[in-house]
N, C-alpha and C positions, 0 to 999 in steps of 0.2 A: 311726821304728821302731827298737827296741832288741833286742839279742840276748836270747833266752830261754835262761837257763842250764839245763843238764842235768847229771845225775850221771854221765853218760858224758863223761869229761873231754875226750876228743878232739873232741867236738862244740862245745866252747867255745873252741877255738883260733882265732886270727885267720885269716881266709880259708878256714876249713873249709867245703866246699861243702854239707855235710849237717848243719847245726845243728838244734836243736829247732824252729826256725822253718820248716824245710823238710819233713822227714818224707816223702820220695818213696817211691813204691811200685814194687817189682820182684819178680822170681822168681829164686831162687838154689838151688844144690845144693852139697853138700860130698861128700867121699869117704865120709862116713857117712850121708848122707841123699839122698833123691830130691828133684827140684825141688819147691819150695814157695814160698808168698808170703812176702815179707819187706819190711821198712821200713829204709831207710838212716838211721843216726844216728852222726855222727862217722865213725870208721873201722870201724864195726861194722854188722851187720845184725840187726835184731830178727826172730826167727822167729815170725811172727804166727799161723801154724798151731798151733804149740805153745801160744802165749798164749791162743788161743781154746779149745783142748782142755782147758786147765787153768782155764778160767773167768775169766781176766783180761781178755779181750775178749768182750763179748756184744752182739749186734746183734738188733734187734727182729724182723727177717725170718728169723732162724735162722742156722745155720752158713753161713759164706761162704768159709772157707779150707781146705776139704777137697779143693780142686782147685788145680792149679798155674797159675792165671791170675786176673786181677783182674776179669774180666767179671761174676762173680756180685755183687761189690760195686757195680760200675757200675749194674747193673740195679735196685739197691735205692733209688737216687735221692738227691738232694741232702741231704735230712734225715739219711739214714744216713751219707752222706759226712762231714757235719759232726760227727755223733756219734762216728764212728770216730776222726776227728782229735782230738776232745776226749779220748777214752779213751787214745789213744796219748800225747798230751801229758801226761796225768796220770801214766801209767806211767813216763815218761822224764824228767820235770821234776826239777830239783834239789830234794832234800828229799822225794821221793816215798816213801810208806810201802811201796811195792811193789818197791823196789830189790832187796832180797834175793831175792825171787821171780823177778824179771825177769833178773837177771844171768846165770843159766845159759842163758837163751834167746838170748844175744848170740853172734854168730859173726863172726870177723874177716873183713873184706872180702877180705883177701889170701888167705884159705883157701877162698873161695867162687867158683863159676862162675856167671855170670849168664846168664839165658835170656830168651826173649821174654816180656815182662811181661803181655801180653794176647793173646787170639785176635782176629786182624784179620778183621772181617766183610766190609768193602768198603774200597777205597782210591781216593780222588779226589785228583788233583794240580791245583793252581791255578797261575796265571800272574799273580800279583797284586803283584809288586814293580815299581814304576814305573821305577826306574833300570835294572833288569835288562831289562825289556821295551823300554825306550828304546834301550839298548845293542844288543840283539839285532836290533831292528827297524831301527836305523840301519845295521848291518852288511849286512842283506839287502835293505832297501827304500829306504835313504837317510833322512837326518834328517827330511825334510819329511813322510815317510809312516811314521815309526817305530812309532807306536801305531795299531792298527786303530781304526776309528770307534767301536766299542762299548766299547773298553777303559776309558774314563773313566766308564762308566755301570754296568757289571756286572763282577764278578770272573769272568774267563774260566777254565775248567777242563776237564779230561777225566777219564774213568774209567780208572783204572789197574788193576794186577793185585795183589790182596791176597795171592795165593799167592807173590809174589816179595818180600814184606817180610821182612827178616831182622834179627836183633839184632846190635848192635855186636860186632866181633871176627870175624864171619863173612867168610871170603874170597870174593872176587867174581871170577868167571871172565870174561875178555874175550869178548864175544859175536861170533858170526858174523852176517852179514846181507847183503842186496843193497846194493851200493855202485855209484854211477854217477859216474865222473870226468868233468869237463867236456870232456876231450879224447878220450873214448871214446864210440862211438855206442850201445853197449848196456851194461846193468849187468852186474856180476860178483858171484858169491857168495864173500865174503872175510871174514877177521876184521876187526873194527872197527879203524880207524886213528886215530880221533879220539874216544877214550874220555874221559869227563869226569865231574866231580862237580857237584852243585848243593847249595849251602848253604840249608837250609830248616828251618822248625819244623813239627812235626806236632801237630795238635789231635785229641784222642781223644773221640769222641762217647760219652757215657755213658747217655743217655736216648733212647728211641725217639720217632719222630714219625709221624703219619699225616695228611698234609696240610700246607699251608704254616704256617710259624711266623714270629714276629716276630724281630727282631734280639735283643731282650732275652730272649725265650724260648730262642733259639738259644744265647745265652751261658750260660743256666742248664743247658743240655743238655751242655755240655763238661765232661768229667771231669778232664782234665789235658793236659799238653803234653810232648813229647819233641823232641830234636834229630833231624833227618832229612836224609839224603844221598840224593837221587834220582839215582842213577848214569845217565848219558846217553851214548848212542852217536850223536855228532853227525853223522857221515857217513851212517849208516843213516837218521837222522831227516831229513836234507836231501833224500834221495831219496823217502821215503815220506810225508812229512807233508802234502803237498797232495793233496786238499782237506780231509781230515778230521783233520789234526793227528797228534800222536805215537802210535805203536803199539808196534812191536817195539823201537824205539830206547830206550824207557823200561821195557821189560819184563824186563830182566836182573836187576836187584835194586834194592831201596830199603832202606837201612840206617837203623835207629832206635837211639837211645841206650837203655840198659837200665832207666832209672829214669823213672817217670811223675811229673812235678812237678805238684802240684795247683793249681787256681786259687786256693785259699785261701792257699797259700804265695806266689803271685805277685801277689795283690791289692794289696799296698803299692806295686807297681811299675807300675801301670796308667798309660798315657799315651794321648793323643789321636792319631788318625790325621792324616796331613798335610793341609794346606789343599787344598780341592777346587777343580778348574777349573770343574766344573759341579755344581750341587746334585743329589744323588742322589734318585731317586724315593723316595716315602714309605716303602716296605717295606724299603729298604736304608739309610735315613738313620742317621747316627751318633746314638746316644742317650747318649753319655758316653765316657769313656776306655776303649777296649776293646783297644788294643794294650798291649804290655809293654816296658819298658826292660830289654832283655836283651843284654848284650855277647856277641858271637859271634866265633869265630876258627877258621880252617882252617890246618892244617899239612900239609906233604907231606914224607915221608921216603923217599928211594930205598932200595932193599934194602940193609940193613946200614949205612946212613948216618944222620947226624943230621938232624932235621927242619928245614924252613924254613917260616917263617910266610908264608902266601900272601895271606891277607886278614883284615881285622878290620872288623867292621861291627856293626849293632844291629838287633834285630827291629822297633824302632820305625820303621824305614824303609819298612815295608809300606804300600801304599796302601789295602788292605782288611784288616779284622780277620778272625779265624777265625769270629767270630759272624756277620759279614756274609756270609762265604763259605757258612756252614752255612744261614743263612736263605735265600740265593739258591738253594742246592741243593734246597730244599723247595718252591720257588714253583710247580713243575709238579705238586705232589702227591707227589713222590718220597719214599717212606718212608725214614727214617733208622733205623739199628739200633745198639744198644750194641756197641761195638767197631769202628765205622766210623772210618777214619783219613783226615784231611784234611791234605794237604801244602800249605804256605803259598804255594809258588812260591819261586823263587830270591830270596834277600835280598841285595841289593847297595846300596851307598851311592853318593854322587855322585862320590867320588874313586876313582882307579885301585886304590889299596890296599884299597878297600872292596868290590871286585867279587866276587860269589859263585860264579863258575865259571871254568874254564880258558878257555872260549870267549870270555868277556869280558876276562879277565886278559891273554891273548895276542892279543886282538882278531882272533879267527878264525884264529890261527896266524901272523899277519903280524908280531907283536911278541913273540917268545918271552921267557919269564922266565928269569932266571939264579938258580939255587938257591945256597944257602950252600956247597954242595959244589963249585960251579963248573960244574955241569951245566946245560944248557938244557932247558926244557920248553915245548912249545906245548899238548900234551895229555898224558894220563897214560901212563906206560910200565909194562911188566910189572915186578912187584916193588915198585911205589910203594905206600906206606901213607898213606892220607888219614885225618886225625883232626879231627873237628869237636868244639868245646867251647863251652860257653856258661854264663853266670851272670848273675843279677840281683844288683846290689850296692847296699847301703844303708849306713847309718851303723853300721859294725862288723858287718854281716850279709851273708853271701853265700849265695844260693840257687842251687845248682849242679845240673847234669843228668847228671853223669858224662860220659864221652866217647863219641863215635859214630865208630867206627873200622872201616876195611876195607882189605884189601890186594888189589891187582890180580894175578890169576893169568894165565899165558899162555893164549891160546885153545887149545882142543883141536885135535887133528888134524881134518881135514875130517870132520864128523860124518855125512856122507852117503856116504862111501867105504865100500863093502862088500867 
């Protein structure tokens, strides 16, 4: 794959995350405009609402950008998705006859505020990274029982809270909950002491379903991908999760990156899932390369201090693809809706520096990390800023997602004191 040149010069620079090959979708505002849909190109944002109003973008299903979210485009389906990408490429390609018309529609990213790029209909989080599941299982059940019996046969998941999904840059308040210390006979209502991040990718469902779909059909339904941090209260989770799994421990916030990177942009980076221990049943079998080679990193910056790199891993470490997760989600007849968000599950690699959560990095708090500042961390402290970043990289081409950032705020005073 080679770099597609654009007349937007910054899009042609080495390591630019938003070249013409990418064209990710977001929502932005400026001091002079309300939130509206935009497309990142170089260090600029194309105002696609204005481009549509002036007739430079036309879709067969009618206006799509008179609202500040991408759900309208999602519902138009894959043929429209491809047509929109073709039109955008034509407008922004080097030598485009539309350059003079389009130039006034570009906004500097530095002058823009980014918002949620779509309306989240439902949110499902999976537990589909083998290294993460093995590490966590080993901590709590021992190496011989690390993976539950079903884990190698189905992608395990739970229904989360769409209402708690927020865009990058949103501050996250340390939650309260019931905690039960091993040395105490009864639980207490306290602020979380073991607040954590989880490095994930999010797949956005663009097409609806009514009944079971195949893995290939599920892949066609996916509109694009975002970075995702599923904030986790580990001590609340330890007390509540048996027998039905996470509930309030995962309901504080889930942060996503502001740009939706399309499957078309990621197609050159497709890779196969890892070797299977057991052949999957027919409805979940791999039908081709459905994961992506995306380098991922997480940094932690204490308040007012420089960041430390905590982990570097890759999305290809997942055991199940988003298409397999989506296909499994529909097996019961569960309808899927445009705007549904699927969290991949924590993405960890085989080595310590590839672990995608503080729980794993500090091995449950027994092996604290030392930051570049000299401070130690077992779990997140107030004022810590977590930044997730990711990019697929080819020969002179980088497909970036922007950053997925959140800062931990102190817990409120006891919310039940009156």
